[in-house]
C-alpha positions in Angstrom: 0.0 0.0 0.0 2.9 2.4 0.7 4.3 1.7 -2.7 1.0 2.4 -4.3 0.6 5.6 -2.4 4.1 6.7 -3.4 3.4 6.0 -7.1 0.2 8.1 -6.8 2.2 11.0 -5.2 4.7 10.8 -8.1 2.0 10.8 -10.7 0.4 13.8 -9.0 3.7 15.7 -8.9 4.4 14.9 -12.6 0.9 16.1 -13.5 1.4 19.4 -11.6 4.9 19.8 -13.3 3.4 19.3 -16.7 0.8 22.0 -16.0 3.5 24.5 -14.8 5.6 23.7 -17.9 2.7 24.3 -20.2 2.0 27.7 -18.5 5.6 28.8 -18.8 5.8 27.7 -22.5 2.5 29.6 -23.3 3.8 32.8 -21.7 7.2 32.5 -23.5 5.4 32.1 -26.9 3.3 35.2 -26.1 6.3 37.2 -25.2 8.2 36.2 -28.4 5.2 37.1 -30.5 5.2 40.7 -29.3 8.3 42.4 -27.8 7.5 44.8 -25.1 10.0 47.5 -24.1 9.6 49.5 -21.1 11.2 52.9 -21.2 10.6 55.7 -18.7 7.3 54.0 -17.7 6.1 53.8 -21.3 5.4 50.4 -22.8 6.1 50.1 -26.6 5.1 47.1 -28.7 6.7 46.2 -31.9 4.7 43.7 -33.9 6.2 41.1 -36.3 6.0 42.0 -40.0 7.2 39.8 -42.8 6.4 42.1 -45.7 9.6 43.8 -46.9 7.7 46.9 -48.2 4.9 47.0 -45.6 4.3 50.6 -44.6 2.1 50.5 -41.5 3.3 53.7 -39.9 2.3 52.7 -36.4 4.7 49.8 -36.4 7.7 51.3 -38.3 9.6 53.7 -36.1 8.7 54.4 -32.5 10.2 57.4 -30.9 11.2 57.0 -27.2 11.2 59.7 -24.5 15.0 59.9 -24.8 14.8 60.7 -28.5 16.2 57.4 -29.5 14.3 55.3 -32.0 13.6 51.6 -32.5 13.4 50.6 -36.1 11.3 47.8 -37.4 13.8 45.8 -39.6 11.1 45.7 -42.4 11.1 49.5 -42.7 14.7 49.8 -43.6 15.7 50.4 -47.2 18.0 47.7 -48.5 19.9 46.7 -51.5 18.2 43.6 -53.1 19.7 40.1 -53.3 21.5 41.1 -56.5 23.1 44.0 -54.7 21.2 46.6 -56.6 18.9 49.5 -55.5 16.7 51.2 -58.1 15.2 54.7 -57.6 12.7 56.4 -59.8 12.6 60.2 -59.6 9.2 61.6 -60.4 9.2 65.4 -60.5 6.7 68.2 -61.2 3.5 66.1 -61.3 1.3 69.2 -60.6 -1.8 67.3 -59.5 -4.9 69.4 -58.9 -4.1 72.1 -61.3 -7.6 72.3 -62.7 -9.6 71.3 -59.6 -13.1 72.1 -61.0 -12.3 71.7 -64.7 -12.7 68.6 -66.9 -9.3 69.2 -68.4 -7.8 69.2 -64.9 -9.2 65.7 -64.1 -7.8 64.4 -67.5 -4.4 65.9 -66.7 -4.3 64.0 -63.4 -5.4 60.8 -65.1 -2.7 61.2 -67.7 0.0 61.9 -65.0 -1.0 58.7 -63.2 -0.8 56.8 -66.5 2.7 58.1 -67.1 3.9 57.0 -63.6 2.3 53.6 -63.9 3.8 53.0 -67.3 7.3 53.8 -66.1 7.0 51.7 -63.0 5.7 48.8 -65.1 8.6 49.1 -67.4 11.3 49.4 -64.7 10.1 46.6 -62.4 11.8 45.8 -59.1 11.6 49.4 -58.0 13.1 49.9 -54.5 12.2 53.6 -53.9 10.2 56.4 -55.6 11.4 59.9 -54.9 8.9 62.7 -55.6 11.2 65.8 -55.9 8.7 68.7 -55.6 5.6 70.2 -57.1 3.6 67.0 -56.5 0.5 69.2 -56.5 -0.3 72.7 -57.7 -1.4 73.9 -54.3 -2.2 77.4 -55.4 -5.0 76.0 -57.7 -6.6 73.9 -55.0 -9.3 75.3 -52.8 -10.3 72.1 -51.1 -9.3 68.5 -50.6 -5.6 69.2 -50.8 -4.8 66.0 -48.9 -7.0 64.0 -51.3 -5.0 65.3 -54.3 -1.8 64.5 -52.5 -2.9 60.9 -51.8 -4.1 60.5 -55.4 -0.7 61.5 -56.6 1.4 59.2 -54.4 -1.0 56.2 -54.8 1.1 54.9 -57.7 3.6 54.0 -55.0 1.3 53.3 -52.1 -1.0 50.8 -53.9 2.0 48.9 -55.2 3.6 48.8 -51.8 6.7 50.5 -53.1 8.6 52.7 -50.6 8.4 56.4 -51.4 9.7 59.7 -50.0 9.1 63.4 -50.9 10.8 66.7 -50.9 8.9 70.0 -51.5 8.8 72.2 -54.5 7.6 75.8 -54.8 4.0 75.0 -55.5 3.1 72.3 -53.0 2.1 74.3 -50.0 0.1 77.2 -51.7 -3.4 75.7 -51.1 -6.0 77.8 -49.3 -6.8 74.8 -47.1 -6.0 74.9 -43.4 -4.1 71.6 -43.8 -2.2 72.7 -46.9 1.1 74.0 -45.2 4.4 72.2 -45.8 4.2 70.9 -42.2 0.7 69.6 -42.6 1.4 67.9 -45.9 4.6 66.3 -44.6 2.7 64.9 -41.6 0.0 63.6 -43.9 2.6 62.0 -46.2 4.2 60.2 -43.2 0.8 59.1 -42.0 0.1 57.5 -45.4 3.2 55.3 -44.8 6.1 57.1 -46.6 9.8 57.2 -45.7 9.6 61.0 -45.6 10.7 62.7 -42.4 10.0 66.0 -40.7 13.2 68.0 -40.7 14.5 69.8 -37.6 12.6 72.9 -36.7 15.8 74.8 -35.9 16.5 75.3 -39.6 14.4 76.7 -42.5 12.3 74.4 -44.5 10.5 71.2 -43.7 11.8 68.4 -46.0 15.4 68.4 -44.8 16.4 64.8 -43.9 18.4 61.8 -45.1 17.6 58.2 -45.9 20.0 55.4 -45.3 20.2 52.4 -47.6 21.6 49.2 -46.0 23.2 46.1 -47.3 21.1 43.2 -48.4 21.9 41.0 -45.4 23.6 43.4 -43.0 23.0 46.7 -41.2 25.9 48.6 -42.7 24.9 51.9 -44.3 26.0 51.6 -47.9 24.4 54.7 -49.4 22.7 57.9 -48.2 20.1 60.0 -49.9 20.1 63.6 -48.7 16.9 65.5 -49.3 16.8 69.3 -49.0 13.9 71.8 -48.9 14.9 74.3 -51.6 12.1 76.7 -50.6 9.4 78.5 -52.4 11.5 80.4 -55.0 10.1 83.9 -55.6 7.1 83.4 -53.2 7.3 85.8 -50.3 7.4 84.1 -47.0 5.6 87.1 -45.5 2.7 86.9 -47.9 -0.8 86.7 -46.4 -3.5 84.4 -47.6 -7.2 84.5 -47.1 -8.1 81.3 -45.5 -11.7 80.6 -44.3 -12.3 84.4 -44.6 -9.4 85.1 -42.3 -6.0 86.5 -43.1 -3.2 84.1 -42.3 0.5 84.7 -42.6 2.1 82.3 -45.0 4.5 80.1 -43.1 5.4 76.4 -42.8 3.6 75.9 -39.5 4.6 74.5 -36.1 7.6 76.9 -35.8 9.2 75.9 -39.1 10.9 78.8 -40.8 10.0 79.7 -44.4 12.8 79.8 -47.0 13.1 80.7 -50.6 16.4 78.9 -51.3 18.7 76.5 -49.5 20.1 78.5 -46.6 23.4 78.5 -44.6 21.5 77.0 -41.7 20.5 74.0 -43.8 24.1 73.6 -45.1 25.4 73.6 -41.5 22.8 71.0 -40.6 24.0 68.8 -43.5 27.7 69.2 -42.4 26.8 68.3 -38.8 24.8 65.3 -39.9 27.7 63.9 -42.0 29.8 63.9 -38.8 27.5 61.3 -37.2 28.8 58.6 -39.5 32.0 57.0 -38.4 35.0 57.7 -40.6 37.1 54.8 -41.9 36.8 52.5 -45.0 34.5 50.1 -43.3 32.1 52.6 -41.8 31.8 55.5 -44.2 28.9 55.2 -46.7 30.1 54.2 -50.1 27.7 56.4 -52.1 25.8 59.6 -51.3 23.4 61.6 -53.4 21.4 64.9 -53.0 17.9 65.6 -54.2 15.8 68.8 -54.1 13.5 70.8 -56.3 15.1 74.1 -57.4 18.5 73.8 -59.1 21.7 75.4 -57.8 23.4 78.3 -59.7 26.2 75.9 -60.6 23.9 74.3 -63.1 24.4 77.5 -65.2 28.2 77.0 -65.0 28.1 73.4 -66.1 25.9 74.1 -69.1 27.9 77.2 -70.1 31.3 75.6 -69.9 31.0 71.8 -69.5 30.1 68.9 -71.6 26.5 67.9 -70.9 24.2 65.1 -72.0 20.6 65.9 -72.5 18.5 69.0 -73.1 18.3 72.5 -71.8 15.0 73.6 -73.4 14.0 75.9 -70.6 17.0 77.8 -69.4 17.8 77.4 -65.7 15.5 78.9 -63.1 18.0 78.4 -60.2 17.9 79.6 -56.6 18.5 83.3 -56.6 20.7 83.2 -53.6 23.8 80.9 -53.5 24.6 80.0 -49.9 27.4 77.6 -50.9 25.8 74.2 -50.8 27.7 72.9 -53.8 31.0 74.2 -52.4 30.2 72.3 -49.2 29.5 69.1 -51.2 33.0 69.5 -52.8 34.7 70.3 -49.5 33.3 67.2 -47.7 33.8 65.1 -50.8 31.1 62.5 -50.3 28.2 63.6 -52.6 28.4 61.7 -55.9 25.2 62.9 -57.6 22.7 65.8 -57.4 19.3 65.5 -59.1 16.7 68.3 -59.2 13.4 69.3 -61.0 11.6 72.6 -61.4 12.6 73.2 -65.1 10.1 71.2 -67.1 12.2 71.3 -70.4 15.5 70.2 -68.9 16.9 66.7 -68.4 20.6 67.1 -68.9 23.4 65.6 -66.8 27.1 66.6 -66.5 30.0 66.1 -64.2 31.4 69.0 -62.3 34.1 68.7 -59.6 33.5 64.9 -59.5 29.8 65.3 -58.9 27.2 64.2 -61.4 24.7 67.1 -61.8 21.3 66.1 -63.3 17.8 67.3 -63.9 15.0 64.8 -63.6 12.4 64.6 -66.3 9.0 66.5 -66.2 6.7 63.6 -65.1 3.3 65.1 -64.9 0.7 66.6 -67.4 0.3 69.5 -65.0 2.4 72.5 -65.2 3.8 74.3 -68.3 5.3 72.7 -71.4 4.5 69.9 -73.8 7.8 68.1 -73.8 7.4 64.3 -73.6 6.9 63.2 -70.0 9.2 60.8 -68.2 11.3 60.1 -65.2 15.0 59.8 -64.2 16.0 56.4 -63.0 19.0 55.9 -60.8 20.3 52.4 -60.1 22.9 51.8 -57.4 25.2 48.8 -57.7 27.1 47.4 -54.8 30.2 45.4 -55.3 31.0 43.7 -52.0 34.4 42.4 -53.2 35.7 45.8 -54.2 33.7 47.5 -51.3 32.2 50.0 -53.8 28.8 51.4 -54.7 28.5 52.8 -58.2 25.5 54.3 -60.0 24.0 54.6 -63.5 21.2 56.8 -64.6 18.9 57.1 -67.6 15.6 58.5 -68.7 12.4 56.4 -69.1 9.7 58.1 -71.1 5.9 57.8 -70.8 5.9 55.4 -73.8 8.1 53.0 -71.9 11.2 53.9 -74.1 14.4 54.0 -72.1 17.2 56.4 -73.1 20.5 55.3 -71.8 22.6 57.7 -73.9 21.4 61.3 -74.2 22.5 63.8 -76.9 25.9 65.4 -76.1 26.1 69.2 -75.8 29.4 71.1 -76.2 29.8 74.7 -75.2 30.7 76.9 -78.2 31.8 80.5 -78.8 28.4 81.5 -80.3 26.5 80.5 -77.2 25.5 83.3 -75.0 26.2 82.1 -71.4 23.4 82.3 -68.9 24.6 84.3 -65.9 21.4 85.0 -64.0 18.7 82.6 -62.8 15.5 82.9 -64.8 12.1 83.1 -63.2 
């Protein structure tokens, strides 16, 4: 009887142990399914996500109280398994130009068709950059965010990462939510890779995007985006909004600018110092993207060998604060690409920097030149520890132009010395 009682006690103990083990295992699985991080009495949850281009903004980057950030690995931009990273630059779409007109709706449909055709032709697109004048805000009296969403839907609906920088027409809507700050917040909410720049410098779309290796977290390339301001638009202008006068500004303490300022250049220089120096840590390729071209574009067309067209003269920034000279001094920028001039698409090399225009992508805005986009493909060679790039134009027909017409300066050409309007 003692033996039998002892066996019953053992069985009872084993049963209890089994229950405890099951409870521990269940809690462990629950913890691994959702990582909880406690920081300064705040609980932050990061859900698993297996989609490489999933853009659920609530689970991408979570800012902690100490200004650090936790990045969902799926949010990071990465070279693909073939060590390539393809960017399409769409510029000057000008959605919403004829808000209440039949021709305006047709323009927007045609612009969407252009972008979809180019994306279909290119395939395997890793990032779409919208480099300004996504909308013609000054023609939009209502639904400015709807026009914005309609324009970027070519990326959003295909689950392709995108980011924006502002042009001189984006924030001119009479809507309360039509400021640069409002539009950037909205774009981020839609799931973009765009970022609100620091409020301590002029402009809103001043930020950088890191591109990582396919299977590691080394920053191989950086895209620098600058807010080139509103051109000739006066930052002190007043608009009538909802029957009230409202001073035109970027909102939320952001300072208005009409060109890339010294403060923005200082920000760029300080940001570059955050990346460790040394062959193994310094990014291998860096490019700069903004809307209004620098004055150096006049120099390169006047005196350099260019490839492509200058059908529009160069409506550059009226004030030169020295951004190009800073690029040369630091020595890390390999390419600049801009928009603004609808008839220009040329490229040239100047002080070891490839200077390019994009290609007018939208049916909005002036000019009847064939629409298209600039494509930039980055190629990583792990053996040589190098990232190189190639760029070309893809037109609305799907035609790809890998070699553009060459332009030589000549003695009969009258050099452009002043930025046009």
